[in-house]
C-alpha positions in Angstrom: 159.9 46.6 39.2 158.1 43.3 39.5 155.8 42.7 42.6 156.9 39.2 44.1 154.5 39.1 47.0 152.2 40.9 49.1 151.6 40.2 52.9 148.7 41.7 54.8 148.9 41.9 58.5 145.4 42.6 59.8 143.7 45.9 58.8 146.5 48.0 59.6 149.7 46.8 57.8 150.8 45.6 54.3 154.2 44.6 53.2 155.2 44.8 49.7 158.3 43.3 48.5 159.7 43.6 44.9 162.9 43.7 43.0 164.7 45.0 40.1 167.6 43.7 37.8 169.7 46.8 38.6 172.7 47.1 41.3 172.7 50.0 43.6 176.4 50.8 42.8 175.8 51.0 38.9 173.2 53.7 39.6 174.6 56.3 41.8 171.3 57.3 43.5 170.4 57.2 47.1 168.3 58.3 49.8 164.8 60.1 48.8 165.7 60.4 45.0 166.5 56.6 44.8 163.3 55.7 46.8 161.2 57.8 44.5 162.6 56.1 41.6 162.0 52.7 42.8 158.4 53.9 43.6 158.0 54.9 39.8 159.8 52.0 38.4 157.0 49.7 39.6 154.3 48.5 37.3 151.7 51.3 36.9 148.9 49.2 38.6 151.3 48.5 41.5 152.3 52.0 41.7 148.6 53.2 41.7 147.8 50.7 44.5 150.9 51.8 46.4 150.3 55.5 46.1 146.6 55.0 47.4 147.9 53.1 50.4 150.1 56.0 51.1 147.4 58.6 51.0 145.1 56.4 53.1 148.0 55.8 55.9 146.4 57.8 58.4 142.6 57.9 57.4 140.8 56.8 54.3 140.2 59.6 51.7 137.4 58.2 49.4 137.3 61.4 47.5 140.9 61.0 46.2 141.3 58.6 43.5 144.0 57.4 41.1 142.3 56.5 37.6 143.7 53.5 35.6 144.9 55.7 32.9 146.9 58.2 35.4 150.1 59.8 34.6 153.1 60.3 36.8 156.5 61.6 36.9 159.6 60.9 37.2 159.4 57.5 35.0 161.4 55.4 37.2 165.1 54.4 36.7 164.8 54.6 32.9 163.8 58.3 33.0 164.7 59.9 36.4 164.2 63.3 35.4 162.5 65.4 38.1 159.3 67.8 37.3 158.8 71.4 36.9 155.0 71.7 36.2 155.3 74.6 33.7 157.7 72.8 31.6 156.4 69.1 31.6 152.9 70.2 30.2 150.9 67.5 31.6 147.1 68.0 30.4 144.8 68.7 33.1 140.9 68.3 31.9 142.5 68.4 28.4 144.5 71.7 28.8 147.9 72.8 29.4 147.1 76.6 29.9 147.9 76.2 33.5 151.5 75.8 32.7 151.7 79.3 31.1 150.0 80.7 33.8 152.3 79.0 36.7 155.3 80.3 34.7 154.2 83.9 34.2 153.1 84.1 37.8 156.4 82.9 39.3 158.9 84.2 36.9 159.6 87.8 35.5 161.9 86.3 33.0 161.1 82.7 32.3 163.8 82.0 29.7 166.4 79.5 31.0 165.0 80.1 34.5 163.5 77.3 36.6 160.4 77.0 38.8 160.0 74.6 41.8 161.1 71.0 41.2 158.9 68.0 42.4 160.1 64.6 43.6 157.0 63.2 42.2 154.0 64.3 40.3 150.9 62.3 39.7 147.6 63.1 38.1 144.7 62.0 40.2 140.9 62.7 40.3 140.3 65.0 43.7 136.6 65.7 44.7 135.6 64.6 41.1 137.9 67.1 39.7 141.4 66.3 37.6 144.3 67.3 40.0 147.5 66.8 41.0 149.3 64.7 43.9 152.6 66.7 44.6 155.3 64.8 46.7 158.3 66.5 48.2 160.2 63.6 49.8 163.3 63.5 52.4 165.6 60.9 53.5 166.7 62.2 56.9 165.9 65.1 59.4 168.4 67.5 58.2 167.2 67.5 54.8 164.2 69.1 55.9 165.8 71.2 58.8 168.5 73.0 56.3 165.5 74.3 54.3 164.6 76.8 57.1 167.2 79.3 55.1 165.5 81.6 52.5 166.0 81.7 48.8 169.4 82.6 47.9 169.8 86.1 46.8 171.2 87.1 43.5 175.0 87.7 43.6 176.7 90.8 42.7 177.3 89.9 39.1 173.7 88.6 38.7 172.0 89.6 35.6 168.7 91.7 35.4 166.8 88.8 34.6 167.6 87.2 37.7 167.0 89.9 39.9 163.8 90.3 38.3 162.6 86.8 38.9 164.0 86.9 42.7 161.6 90.0 42.9 158.7 88.2 41.4 158.9 85.2 43.3 158.5 87.1 46.5 155.4 88.7 45.3 154.1 85.4 44.0 154.7 83.7 47.6 153.2 86.7 49.3 150.0 86.4 46.9 149.8 82.7 48.0 150.3 83.6 51.7 147.4 86.0 51.6 145.2 83.5 49.5 145.9 80.6 52.0 145.1 83.1 55.0 141.8 83.9 53.3 141.0 80.2 52.3 141.9 79.0 55.9 139.9 81.9 57.6 143.0 82.3 59.7 146.0 85.1 59.6 148.8 83.2 60.9 150.3 81.7 57.7 153.7 83.5 57.0 155.0 81.5 54.0 157.8 83.9 52.6 160.8 83.7 49.9 163.2 84.5 52.6 162.4 81.9 55.0 161.7 78.1 54.6 161.8 78.8 50.8 161.1 75.2 49.8 158.3 74.8 52.1 157.0 78.2 51.2 157.1 77.4 47.5 155.4 74.1 47.7 152.5 75.5 49.6 152.5 78.5 47.1 152.2 76.4 44.1 149.6 74.1 45.8 147.6 77.3 46.2 148.0 78.6 42.8 147.0 75.4 41.3 143.9 75.1 43.5 143.2 79.2 42.6 142.9 77.9 38.9 140.6 75.0 39.6 143.0 72.4 39.9 143.0 70.4 43.4 145.9 69.2 45.0 147.2 66.5 47.4 150.5 67.8 48.9 152.5 65.2 50.6 155.6 65.5 52.7 157.0 62.0 52.4 159.7 60.8 54.6 161.5 57.7 54.0 162.3 55.8 57.0 165.8 54.1 57.9 167.7 55.2 55.1 170.9 53.6 56.2 173.1 54.6 53.3 172.6 58.2 54.4 174.1 57.9 57.8 177.3 59.8 57.3 179.1 58.2 60.0 176.0 58.9 62.4 176.2 62.8 61.5 172.7 62.8 60.1 169.5 61.7 62.2 167.5 59.1 60.0 163.7 59.0 60.0 162.7 56.1 62.1 159.0 56.1 62.3 155.9 58.0 61.3 155.5 60.0 64.6 159.2 61.2 64.4 158.6 62.3 60.8 155.3 64.2 61.7 156.9 66.0 64.4 159.8 67.3 62.3 157.4 68.5 59.7 155.1 70.2 62.0 157.9 72.0 63.9 159.4 73.1 60.5 156.0 74.1 59.3 155.4 76.2 62.2 158.3 78.6 61.3 155.9 79.9 58.4 152.7 79.6 60.8 151.5 76.6 58.6 149.7 73.9 60.9 146.7 72.8 58.6 148.0 69.2 57.8 145.3 66.9 57.3 142.9 69.7 57.0 141.5 70.3 53.5 142.0 74.1 52.5 139.2 75.3 50.3 140.4 77.8 47.7 138.1 80.1 45.4 139.0 80.9 42.0 139.6 84.7 41.2 136.0 85.2 40.1 134.8 83.6 43.3 132.6 81.2 41.4 134.5 77.7 41.8 136.7 76.0 44.1 139.3 73.6 44.5 140.7 72.0 47.8 144.5 71.4 48.8 145.1 68.2 50.8 148.2 68.6 52.9 149.6 65.4 54.2 152.7 64.2 56.1 153.5 60.6 55.5 156.3 57.9 55.8 157.3 55.1 53.9 160.0 52.3 54.5 161.8 51.2 51.3 165.0 49.1 52.2 167.7 48.2 49.7 168.9 44.8 50.4 172.2 42.8 49.4 173.7 45.6 47.0 170.5 45.1 44.7 167.3 47.2 44.4 164.9 45.2 46.5 162.0 47.3 47.8 160.1 46.5 51.0 157.3 48.7 51.6 156.0 48.7 55.4 152.7 50.8 54.8 151.0 51.5 58.2 147.2 52.3 57.9 147.0 52.8 61.8 145.2 56.1 62.4 147.2 58.6 64.5 145.0 60.9 66.5 147.6 63.7 66.2 147.7 63.6 62.4 
């Protein structure tokens, strides 16, 4: 993706307009997946700047930096595969040992089994430590609301391995729940395998990484005005940040989580070192024009008092 022009409107708004040589009809993607691929199809320097704008949308985080040699997935349209952290083997501080730890923590029988898949994964320096920016993206309200269900139970013909993994995931999420409550000094977080499974596993993985000394920026990113997702008006699109923030907060209340924009400091198993989790709600408007992949980014830096 080539940046064609950038317009600034005072301190609170930047508009980025860019284009690619592909046609939407040739690709088959839409919604949040399409927009994540648009973001990661940008030049690396432009992606770096845009990600920092997204992070700083409600307030400036000077302690979160994306170095010039950062790594990111997916790799745009040319390599659209989403990421399982235990399988991608992205080095953190020169080590991939955390990948095995995540796999064994989450799965009893890891062969051919999957861990949570992320829409975007970006390496960053967080509090002067190597860490991850993890993005869960949505294109309309129902895409989040439908996630209130729990993880599907293995069927009557499920293998012993599937049943073992199902039980192991419950134990892992409960461990993360207790760890989050301890770290935040509250006792109301109720992440669970059997309720709001996706948000529960997002928060659980963020906690486990922090417990391993890897800080995390966890972003729930809502894409605004995804007109191709209307489905005859049956789906309610995300129109603005305030709407998206409200929906995410309502959803997270189902598992007792209300720590958005509040750093969560997690100690390692030896109680010697700490790493922070930064949970964020963000929105972005990327429009597709004239049947081609033109990206228009309206990035609002205005501080939202309730964020």
